[in-house]
C-alpha positions as CSV (number, residue, x, y, z in Angstrom):
1,M,54.2,30.8,102.5
2,T,53.9,34.6,102.9
3,M,52.8,36.3,106.1
4,I,49.6,37.5,104.5
5,Q,48.7,34.0,103.4
6,T,49.5,32.8,106.9
7,I,47.2,35.4,108.5
8,I,44.4,34.6,106.1
9,L,44.6,30.8,106.9
10,G,44.7,31.7,110.6
11,I,41.5,33.7,110.3
12,I,39.8,31.1,108.4
13,Q,40.9,28.3,110.9
14,G,39.8,30.4,113.9
15,I,36.3,31.0,112.4
16,T,35.6,27.7,110.7
17,E,37.0,25.4,113.6
18,F,33.9,26.5,115.6
19,F,31.4,27.3,113.0
20,P,30.2,23.9,111.7
21,I,31.4,24.5,108.2
22,S,34.6,22.5,108.3
23,S,38.0,24.1,109.0
24,S,40.1,21.7,107.1
25,G,37.9,21.8,104.0
26,H,38.1,25.7,104.1
27,L,41.9,25.5,104.4
28,I,42.1,23.3,101.4
29,A,39.5,25.3,99.4
30,A,41.2,28.5,100.2
31,R,44.6,27.3,98.9
32,Y,42.8,26.1,95.8
33,L,40.5,29.0,95.1
34,F,43.2,31.7,95.9
35,N,46.1,29.8,94.3
36,F,48.5,29.9,97.4
37,G,51.8,28.8,96.8
38,A,52.1,25.1,96.6
39,T,54.0,23.1,99.3
40,S,54.1,19.5,100.0
41,A,51.0,17.7,101.3
42,K,52.8,16.8,104.5
43,A,53.9,20.5,105.2
44,E,50.4,21.6,104.6
45,L,49.0,19.1,106.9
46,I,51.5,19.8,109.7
47,F,50.8,23.6,109.2
48,D,47.1,23.1,109.5
49,I,47.5,21.1,112.7
50,A,49.5,24.0,114.1
51,L,46.5,26.2,113.3
52,H,44.2,23.7,115.0
53,F,46.6,23.9,118.1
54,G,45.8,27.7,118.2
55,T,42.0,26.9,118.3
56,F,42.6,24.1,120.9
57,L,44.1,26.9,123.1
58,A,41.0,29.0,122.5
59,I,38.7,26.1,123.7
60,I,40.9,25.6,126.8
61,I,40.7,29.4,127.7
62,Y,37.1,29.8,126.9
63,F,35.9,26.8,128.8
64,F,38.5,26.7,131.5
65,N,36.0,26.7,134.4
66,D,34.2,23.6,132.8
67,F,37.3,21.8,132.1
68,W,38.7,22.5,135.6
69,T,35.3,21.3,137.2
70,M,35.2,18.2,135.1
71,V,38.7,17.1,136.1
72,W,38.1,18.1,139.8
73,E,34.9,16.1,140.0
74,G,36.0,13.3,137.6
75,F,37.9,11.3,140.2
76,K,35.6,11.6,143.1
77,F,34.3,7.9,142.9
78,K,34.1,7.5,146.7
79,G,30.6,7.6,148.1
80,K,29.3,8.4,151.6
81,D,29.4,4.7,152.3
82,G,33.0,4.5,151.6
83,K,32.5,2.5,148.3
84,M,34.1,3.4,145.0
85,S,31.5,3.6,142.1
86,F,31.0,5.6,138.9
87,K,27.5,6.5,140.0
88,N,28.9,8.6,142.9
89,L,30.4,11.1,140.5
90,K,28.4,14.3,139.8
91,Q,27.3,14.9,136.1
92,Q,30.3,17.2,135.5
93,G,32.7,14.5,136.6
94,K,30.9,12.0,134.6
95,L,31.0,14.3,131.6
96,M,34.9,14.1,131.7
97,W,34.8,10.3,131.2
98,Y,32.0,10.6,128.5
99,I,34.3,12.8,126.6
100,I,37.2,10.5,126.9
101,G,35.2,7.6,125.8
102,A,33.6,9.6,122.9
103,C,37.0,10.4,121.6
104,I,38.2,6.9,121.2
105,P,36.5,5.9,117.9
106,A,37.7,9.0,116.1
107,G,41.3,8.6,117.5
108,I,41.6,5.0,116.2
109,V,40.3,5.8,112.7
110,A,42.4,8.9,112.3
111,I,45.6,6.9,113.3
112,A,44.6,4.0,111.1
113,L,43.8,6.1,108.1
114,E,46.6,8.9,108.4
115,D,48.5,8.0,105.2
116,V,45.2,7.6,103.2
117,I,43.9,11.0,104.3
118,E,47.2,12.8,103.5
119,K,47.6,11.3,100.0
120,H,44.1,10.8,98.8
121,I,41.4,12.6,100.6
122,R,42.7,16.2,101.0
123,K,41.2,17.1,97.5
124,P,38.9,20.1,96.5
125,L,36.3,17.7,95.0
126,V,36.1,15.7,98.1
127,V,35.7,18.9,100.2
128,A,32.9,20.1,97.9
129,I,31.0,16.8,98.1
130,S,31.5,16.5,101.9
131,M,30.4,20.2,102.4
132,A,27.2,19.7,100.5
133,V,26.2,16.2,102.0
134,M,26.9,17.3,105.6
135,G,25.1,20.6,105.1
136,I,21.9,18.6,104.2
137,I,22.4,16.2,107.1
138,M,22.9,19.2,109.6
139,W,19.7,20.9,108.3
140,I,17.6,17.8,108.6
141,A,19.0,16.9,112.1
142,D,18.3,20.4,113.4
143,K,14.9,20.9,111.9
144,Y,13.3,17.6,113.0
145,S,14.9,17.4,116.5
146,K,11.9,18.4,118.6
147,K,12.5,17.0,122.1
148,E,15.5,18.8,123.7
149,K,17.8,17.7,126.5
150,E,20.5,19.8,128.1
151,I,24.1,18.8,128.5
152,K,23.8,18.2,132.2
153,N,21.3,15.4,131.3
154,M,23.4,13.6,128.7
155,T,24.1,9.8,129.1
156,F,27.2,7.9,128.0
157,K,25.3,6.3,125.1
158,E,24.5,9.8,123.7
159,A,28.0,11.1,124.2
160,L,29.5,7.9,122.4
161,G,26.9,8.5,119.6
162,V,28.3,11.9,119.1
163,G,31.8,10.5,119.2
164,I,31.0,8.0,116.6
165,G,29.7,10.9,114.4
166,Q,33.0,12.6,114.8
167,V,34.7,9.7,112.9
168,F,33.2,11.1,109.6
169,A,35.1,14.4,110.4
170,I,38.4,13.0,109.2
171,I,37.1,13.6,105.7
172,P,37.9,17.2,104.9
173,G,34.5,19.0,104.4
174,F,32.4,17.1,106.9
175,S,33.6,19.3,109.7
176,R,34.3,17.9,113.2
177,S,32.0,20.6,114.8
178,G,29.4,19.9,112.1
179,T,29.2,16.2,112.6
180,T,29.2,16.3,116.3
181,M,26.6,19.1,116.5
182,A,24.4,17.3,114.0
183,A,24.8,14.0,115.9
184,A,23.9,15.6,119.2
185,R,20.8,17.4,117.5
186,A,19.8,14.0,116.1
187,M,19.7,12.7,119.6
188,K,17.6,15.4,120.9
189,I,20.3,17.4,122.5
190,D,19.4,21.3,122.5
191,R,21.3,23.6,120.2
192,K,23.4,25.4,122.8
193,S,24.3,22.1,124.6
194,A,25.1,20.5,121.3
195,A,27.5,23.3,120.4
196,K,29.1,23.3,124.0
197,F,29.6,19.5,124.0
198,S,31.1,19.6,120.5
199,F,33.7,22.1,121.6
200,L,34.5,20.2,124.8
201,L,34.9,17.0,122.8
202,G,37.2,18.7,120.3
203,A,39.8,19.7,122.8
204,P,41.3,16.2,123.3
205,V,41.1,15.4,119.6
206,M,43.0,18.6,118.7
207,F,45.6,17.9,121.4
208,G,46.1,14.5,120.1
209,A,46.6,15.6,116.5
210,T,49.0,18.2,117.7
211,V,51.1,15.7,119.6
212,L,51.4,13.4,116.6
213,A,52.1,16.3,114.3
214,I,55.1,17.3,116.7
215,M,56.7,14.0,115.9
216,D,57.0,15.0,112.0
217,L,58.1,18.6,112.8
218,T,61.5,19.6,111.4
219,K,63.5,22.8,112.3
220,D,62.9,24.5,109.0
221,M,59.0,24.2,109.5
222,I,59.1,26.2,112.7
223,T,59.2,29.8,111.2
224,I,57.8,33.1,112.2
225,E,54.7,32.4,109.8
226,F,54.2,29.1,111.7
227,V,53.9,30.9,115.0
228,A,51.8,33.8,113.6
229,G,49.3,31.3,112.3
230,I,49.0,29.7,115.7
231,L,48.6,33.2,117.5
232,V,46.0,34.3,114.8
233,S,43.7,31.2,115.0
234,F,43.9,31.4,118.8
235,V,42.6,35.0,118.9
236,V,40.0,34.7,116.2
237,G,38.9,31.4,117.7
238,L,38.0,33.0,121.0
239,I,35.8,35.5,119.1
240,A,34.2,32.8,117.1
241,I,33.2,30.6,120.0
242,K,31.4,33.5,121.7
243,A,29.6,34.4,118.4
244,L,28.6,30.8,117.5
245,M,27.1,30.2,121.0
246,K,24.8,33.1,120.4
247,I,24.0,32.3,116.7
248,V,23.0,28.7,117.4
249,E,20.8,29.7,120.3
250,K,18.8,32.4,118.4
251,I,19.0,31.1,114.7
252,G,19.9,27.6,114.7
253,F,22.1,25.7,112.2
254,G,20.2,26.3,109.0
255,I,22.3,29.3,107.9
256,F,25.5,27.1,108.1
257,A,23.8,24.3,106.1
258,T,22.9,26.8,103.4
259,Y,26.5,28.3,103.3
260,R,27.9,24.8,103.0
261,V,25.9,24.0,99.9
262,I,26.7,27.3,98.3
263,L,30.5,27.0,98.9
264,A,30.3,23.4,97.5
265,L,28.8,24.7,94.4
266,V,31.4,27.5,94.1
267,I,34.2,24.9,94.4
268,I,32.7,22.6,91.8
269,I,32.1,25.5,89.4
270,T,35.7,26.7,89.8
271,M,37.1,23.3,89.0
272,I,34.9,23.1,85.8
273,I,36.1,26.6,84.7
274,R,39.8,25.8,85.4
């Protein structure tokens, strides 16, 4: 892989991880549409996870105060009466445990289906179909979600529902941020809170995927291009988070739903022509 290809993929990852249009789907589509040099499926997957690590760092930096407060408040179970209870936690402390619980479904499925995903699902046609289907779902969830609740009022049941939605994101093209934001909107969470909770929820998932990928790393995979990809996705990711928070608050998710369907058609048409 050349440095130019690495930078392109890093930029794509930085933008698409936070925009609800599927980062893994775009990475696969970019390699297919631009005829990037072929490597093994395993090497591509590990490199993509390295790019995800860059965007994981972007989330941690951008929402550092939120994470710090959640952890700080997340263990204060002791009430004024001296008794230990989950009810004694402030909402930000409860949010930490909500996120941990919501990550469990996707984590179990991802580990169980790792080989299936690597060998059979990372395909352009799968990406195209997933892009279109999730785009339609996202548009419907956003359009018909009338009652709106802020993140500070979320319940564990709602957080778990978003986490279950995240399971579908193991299929390239569905998008982790797309599925979680759509699930949150379907449960009447307002747009800004849906985006923020999606980002907070994504941090432990990305971290877990990175840890698993490290186990498969070999010395020859850690190149200057590998490191450059992480740095590019990190910097672009910081910019993308700020941009998305403004877009969803002012415009909504319709623009992303439309884009997903158009890209799906482009991929399918390209496959037919080739």
